[in-house]
C-alpha positions as CSV (number, residue, x, y, z in Angstrom):
1,X,0.2,0.1,0.0
2,X,1.2,3.5,-0.9
3,X,1.4,6.1,1.6
4,X,-1.8,8.1,1.9
5,X,-1.7,11.5,0.8
6,X,-4.3,14.5,1.0
7,X,-4.5,16.5,-2.5
8,X,-6.3,19.6,-2.4
9,X,-8.9,20.8,-5.2
10,X,-6.2,22.4,-7.2
11,X,-5.1,19.1,-8.6
12,X,-8.5,18.5,-10.1
13,X,-7.7,20.9,-13.1
14,X,-5.7,17.8,-14.4
15,X,-8.8,15.4,-14.0
16,X,-11.8,17.5,-15.1
17,X,-13.1,14.8,-17.2
18,X,-13.2,12.3,-14.1
19,X,-14.3,14.8,-11.4
20,X,-17.9,13.6,-11.2
21,X,-16.7,9.9,-10.2
22,X,-14.3,11.4,-7.4
23,X,-17.4,13.3,-5.7
24,X,-18.3,12.0,-2.5
25,X,-22.1,12.2,-1.3
26,X,-22.7,12.5,2.5
27,X,-26.1,11.4,2.2
28,X,-27.7,13.7,4.7
29,X,-24.8,14.2,7.0
30,X,-23.2,17.7,7.6
31,X,-22.1,19.5,4.6
32,X,-23.4,19.0,1.2
33,X,-25.3,16.0,0.7
34,X,-26.2,15.6,-3.1
35,X,-28.6,12.8,-3.8
36,X,-27.2,9.4,-5.4
37,X,-26.7,9.4,-9.1
38,X,-28.8,6.4,-9.4
39,X,-29.8,3.5,-7.2
40,X,-29.7,-0.5,-7.8
41,X,-30.5,-3.4,-5.4
42,X,-27.1,-4.8,-4.0
43,X,-25.9,-8.2,-5.4
44,X,-25.4,-10.7,-2.4
45,X,-22.2,-11.1,-1.4
46,X,-19.9,-13.5,-3.0
47,X,-19.7,-17.1,-1.5
48,X,-17.0,-17.5,1.5
49,X,-17.3,-13.7,2.6
50,X,-19.3,-14.3,5.6
51,X,-21.4,-12.2,7.4
52,X,-20.2,-8.6,8.6
53,X,-18.1,-9.1,11.8
54,X,-19.5,-7.4,15.0
55,X,-18.6,-3.7,15.4
56,X,-14.9,-2.9,16.9
57,X,-15.5,-1.1,20.2
58,X,-14.2,2.1,18.8
59,X,-16.9,2.4,16.3
60,X,-20.4,3.2,17.0
61,X,-23.5,3.9,14.8
62,X,-25.9,6.9,15.0
63,X,-25.5,10.7,15.4
64,X,-23.6,12.1,18.0
65,X,-23.4,16.1,18.9
66,X,-20.0,15.6,20.3
67,X,-18.3,14.8,17.0
68,X,-17.9,16.7,13.8
69,X,-17.3,15.3,10.5
70,X,-14.3,13.1,9.8
71,X,-11.7,15.1,7.7
72,X,-9.8,13.6,5.2
73,X,-6.2,14.2,7.0
74,X,-7.9,12.4,10.0
75,X,-8.4,9.2,8.1
76,X,-6.7,6.5,6.1
77,X,-7.8,3.8,3.7
78,X,-7.6,0.3,2.9
79,X,-8.7,-1.8,0.2
80,X,-9.2,-5.5,0.9
81,X,-10.1,-8.3,-1.7
82,X,-13.5,-9.8,-0.8
83,X,-13.5,-12.8,-3.1
84,X,-14.8,-13.2,-7.0
85,X,-17.8,-14.6,-8.3
86,X,-18.8,-15.5,-12.1
87,X,-17.3,-12.3,-14.0
88,X,-17.7,-10.3,-10.8
89,X,-15.1,-9.0,-8.3
90,X,-15.5,-7.7,-4.8
91,X,-13.5,-5.7,-2.3
92,X,-14.0,-4.0,1.0
93,X,-12.9,-0.5,1.2
94,X,-12.1,0.7,5.1
95,X,-11.7,4.2,6.6
96,X,-10.1,4.4,9.8
97,X,-9.9,7.1,12.0
98,X,-6.2,8.4,13.0
99,X,-6.9,11.2,14.8
100,X,-7.2,11.6,18.7
101,X,-10.9,12.8,18.6
102,X,-14.0,10.9,17.5
103,X,-15.8,12.1,14.3
104,X,-18.5,10.8,12.0
105,X,-18.9,9.6,8.3
106,X,-22.3,9.5,6.6
107,X,-22.9,8.2,3.0
108,X,-20.8,7.2,0.0
109,X,-16.9,7.6,-0.7
110,X,-16.0,9.1,-3.9
111,X,-13.6,7.2,-6.3
112,X,-11.2,7.8,-9.2
113,X,-8.9,5.0,-10.6
114,X,-5.5,5.7,-12.0
115,X,-2.9,4.0,-13.8
116,X,0.5,3.5,-11.7
117,X,1.6,6.7,-13.4
118,X,-1.3,8.8,-12.2
119,X,-3.0,9.2,-15.2
120,X,-6.9,9.0,-14.6
121,X,-9.0,5.9,-16.0
122,X,-12.5,6.1,-16.8
123,X,-14.6,5.3,-13.5
124,X,-18.4,5.3,-13.4
125,X,-19.2,4.9,-9.8
126,X,-22.6,3.6,-8.8
127,X,-24.0,4.4,-5.2
128,X,-26.4,1.3,-4.0
129,X,-29.3,1.6,-2.0
130,X,-30.9,0.3,0.1
131,X,-29.6,0.1,2.5
132,X,-29.7,3.7,2.9
133,X,-26.9,6.1,4.4
134,X,-26.5,6.0,8.3
135,X,-24.4,8.3,10.4
136,X,-21.4,6.4,11.7
137,X,-19.4,7.8,14.7
138,X,-15.7,6.7,14.6
139,X,-13.9,7.0,18.1
140,X,-9.8,7.2,17.5
141,X,-9.1,4.0,15.9
142,X,-12.7,3.2,14.7
143,X,-13.4,1.9,11.1
144,X,-16.3,2.2,8.8
145,X,-16.3,0.0,5.5
146,X,-18.1,-0.2,2.4
147,X,-18.4,-3.0,-0.2
148,X,-17.2,-2.4,-4.0
149,X,-18.2,-4.5,-6.7
150,X,-17.2,-4.4,-10.5
151,X,-17.2,-6.7,-13.5
152,X,-14.1,-8.3,-15.3
153,X,-16.5,-9.1,-18.6
154,X,-15.7,-6.5,-21.5
155,X,-18.8,-4.2,-22.2
156,X,-20.1,-4.1,-26.0
157,X,-17.6,-1.3,-27.0
158,X,-14.6,-3.1,-25.1
159,X,-12.1,-5.3,-26.5
160,X,-13.0,-9.0,-26.4
161,X,-9.3,-10.3,-26.6
162,X,-6.6,-8.7,-24.3
163,X,-7.5,-6.2,-21.6
164,X,-10.7,-4.3,-21.7
165,X,-9.2,-1.3,-20.2
166,X,-5.8,-0.1,-18.8
167,X,-5.2,-1.7,-15.4
168,X,-5.4,0.8,-12.4
169,X,-2.4,0.9,-10.2
170,X,-3.8,3.5,-7.8
171,X,-7.1,4.7,-6.8
172,X,-8.3,8.3,-5.2
173,X,-10.8,8.0,-2.3
174,X,-12.6,11.0,-1.2
175,X,-14.6,10.6,2.1
176,X,-18.3,11.8,2.4
177,X,-18.6,15.4,2.2
178,X,-14.9,16.0,1.8
179,X,-12.9,17.4,-1.3
180,X,-9.4,16.3,-0.5
181,X,-8.7,12.6,-1.2
182,X,-6.5,9.9,0.0
183,X,-4.4,7.6,-2.4
184,X,-4.1,4.0,-2.0
185,X,-2.5,1.2,-4.0
186,X,-5.1,-0.5,-6.4
187,X,-4.1,-4.4,-6.5
188,X,-7.6,-5.7,-7.6
189,X,-6.8,-5.7,-11.4
190,X,-8.8,-4.5,-14.2
191,X,-12.2,-3.1,-14.3
192,X,-14.4,-3.6,-17.4
193,X,-18.0,-2.3,-18.4
194,X,-16.7,1.5,-18.9
195,X,-15.1,1.5,-15.5
196,X,-18.2,0.8,-13.7
197,X,-18.1,0.2,-10.0
198,X,-20.8,-0.1,-7.5
199,X,-20.4,0.7,-3.8
200,X,-22.8,0.3,-0.8
201,X,-22.9,3.5,2.0
202,X,-20.3,3.2,4.7
203,X,-21.3,0.9,7.5
204,X,-20.0,0.8,11.0
205,X,-17.0,-1.7,12.2
206,X,-14.2,-3.5,10.5
207,X,-14.8,-5.0,7.1
208,X,-15.8,-8.7,7.0
209,X,-12.9,-11.3,6.5
């Protein structure tokens, strides 16, 4: 995993065509909360992923007047493989509070895939609902996670032989209602279907194993 970094909106000039995918939505939390671009019924998790683990003690769900919104520089991100299904791939995205104070997240992350040399790759992020967003309070060391899903089957306008698209080496993740992003290595392989990736809203606790 690469060292995380926060990048200010000034860098968005180089990725104007992909800015919509990188935008994160809070779904009713503090700050701007645009409605999800579209909704769909989530696909059941692939075999072997198991049920979500119990929420770790540092994380709790529900609003808290004592906690402000989690800022990008207070978080770290991790992406872990969740197992394949026929033509589909799954991963868990985990945000962890690295600050010394409680904060909260609500809704969906923003996402942009890039090559290993930082060139943007078309990313079409779909926000799934239900379940709808919930406020997740992260005490120091606490985590929230979302499940990602995409296809490795070439779309109608993609090459059938060879790679359907450039293989990502990096992904930018924007926490809900934030503008700066975190960068993390993408070790999950190619994303077909025009860069279509679906994501659930953030949920409390550590990602299932």
